[in-house]
N, C-alpha and C positions, 0 to 999 in steps of 0.2 A: 371725797364725793366730785363725779365727773362734771365741770359745767359744757354741758351740751353746746351752749351756742356759741362756744369757742370753737368745737372741733370741725375740723374740714376735713374729710377721709379721703383719701384717694383709693378709689379701687378699680381691680381687674375682675372680671366673673367669667369663668370656664365650664361648658358644659354642653354634651355632643345630643343633647335633647334640644331643638330649637323649640318648642314648646316652655320648659323651663326656663332656658336660656333668656325668653322672650318675658315672660312673667316675671322674672327676676329682676331683669334688669326693670322695667315698669315699675316695680314693689318700688326699688332704691331710688329710682332717680325722684321717688317722689318725698324723699326725706331730707331737707335740708343741709344734716352735718356730713351727708355722703354724695360724692362725686366720681359718677361710675365711666374710668378714663375707657373703656374698652370691653368690648365681650368678644370671648374667643367661642369656638367650636371643638376644637381638639389640643393634646398637649403640644402636639409641634405648634398648634398656632400661637398658644399661650407665652411658650419660652422665646418667640420670633418678639412678640409683643414685649414683652419682658425686657429683652433686649435694647427696645428701642426707646421706653419709657419707664419712669420710677412712680411707682404707686404705694400706700403703705399696708391695703391688704389684699390679697388674694382668696377670693371663691371658688371653690372649684369641687368638681364632683370628685371622687374616688377613683371609682372605674370610670375613665376617658379615652374614647380612640385618641389615636397619636401615632400610630405606625413605632418609629423606632424610638421615640419620646418614653412611651409604654403607658401603662396605667398602674393603679394600685399602690403599692407599697414602694415599688419601685419608682414611682413618677414622683411619688409624696416627696421621697427620700431626696431624690436629685431637685426636688423645686426647693428643699429645705438647704442642699449645697448650692447651691448656685447664685439662691438668693435669701441670706440666712436673716438681714435686717426686715425681709418682710413676714408681716402676720397672715396666716392660712387659718382659711374656714374651708371645712372640710365637709362636703355632703356627701350622706351614705344610707345607702340601704341595708348596708350589711349592721347586724346590732350583736354578733359573737363578740363576747368578751375576750378571745385570740385577736382578733382583728382589731379591735378598739384599743387595747393595752397597746398592740404593736404600733397604730398611727400616732398614738398619743405619745409613744415612746421615740418616736421622729420630732418631739417638739411642735407640732401645730396648733395654734392659741384655744381652737373651738371645733365643736362637731356636732353637726347640726343631722337631723334623718332629712332625706328627700319627699317624706311626706308630710314634714313639719309644714307648719304657717308661715309666711314670710317674714312676719314679724320677729321668729326665732333665730331666723337669718340676720335680720336687721340689729337684733339685740346681739348678736354673737360679734357683729362686726366691731361694733359701739367697746364691746366689753375688750376683745383684741385688740384694738387701736389702743386702748388705754393701757395696756400691758396685761389685762386679766387673761383668764381662761375658762372655756365655755363649753359645755355639755346641756344640749337640750333635754327638759325633763321628761320630753318622750323615749331620747335616745337612753337617759338615766334609768328611767322607767321598766324598759325592756332588757338592760342590762342588769337589773336588779331581781329581776321574776326569773333569767337566766343563770345569775350567778346562785341563785336560791339552790338551783339541782344541779351544780357542779361539784363532784368530790374535789373538794382541795386539801384533802389529807395526805395524798399522796401523789408525786409527781408521776409521768409516766413511765414504765419500768422500759427495760431496756429494748422486752421484747415486743412492748406496745411501739416505743419508736421504732422499732424495725419494721413493724407492721404496716405503720404510719406512711415510712418513707418509701417502703416499698407500692403500695396502694396508690399514692400520690405520681410515684413513678408510670403510672399506669396498668399496673398487675393486678388482677380480678382476684377475689378473695380465694377465688379454687386454684389460681396457681400459685399464690401467695404461701396456701396451705403445702403444694406440692414441692415449693422450691425448699421450704423451712420444713417439710415432713412431721407436718403436724396435721391433724383435722380440720375440715371447715368450717366446723361449729366451733373449735377453737378458735381458729384465726378471727370468726366473723365478732365473737366474743371480746378479744382481745381490740378489736378494730372499734366496737360501741364502744368499749371501756375509755380507748383514749379519747375517741370524739364528746365522750359526757365530761370527763376532766377538763376537754378545751373549751368547753361551752359551745360544740358547734351541732347543730341539727342537721344536716342535711349531707350528702356525699358533694352536691354541688359546691358548698361552702367550704367543703373539707379540702376539694380540688384546688377551688380559687384560694384559700389559708395557704396553703403548698406552694404552689406557684409566686404568691406573693412575699413570702417568706424567702423562696429561693432565689427569685430576681432582687431581692433587695439586701442579697448578699453578695453581688455581681457589682 
């Protein structure tokens, strides 16, 4: 059992939406056990800040502007690599199992939805600082609902993997059909089957997932 009175958690927050950043800073500053050292509006600003000060926990948006500092998985991966002792609480609007699984695999301490109450972020900070892991109930519920519709019995087939790779690279379903010498309907079905297995619901999230995976490998 953690004695909250003995906690003094130094936190840095980062979000490129000023309204969320200010609201989060206000909410955290009202908690006696949390000390907000700095707030940043980009990943580049966060890395610069972390080079000057030490903190216990970073609360950051998953998708954040930052230029060369990147966002998504590449950004989270870099944070973990450069600051392995800092606990990460990641705020995200993405609830696809594949993306959440990839984020957790990087060793983050907590994941909270961007539309969750500030109390969830506060809980995540306390749990993370105490060495635990936390996923907010809303994110867990969304994952459970999506997982129930995912076909876990089979991995992606070789053709589904190839269709995904080509689609993410920028080709249309029609162009992929011509390239692979298959019917457009066949390629469309293979694409939808792969998305179902990955738990991805839209083309936008599919491309985002593909880009994140690609960037995290560099």
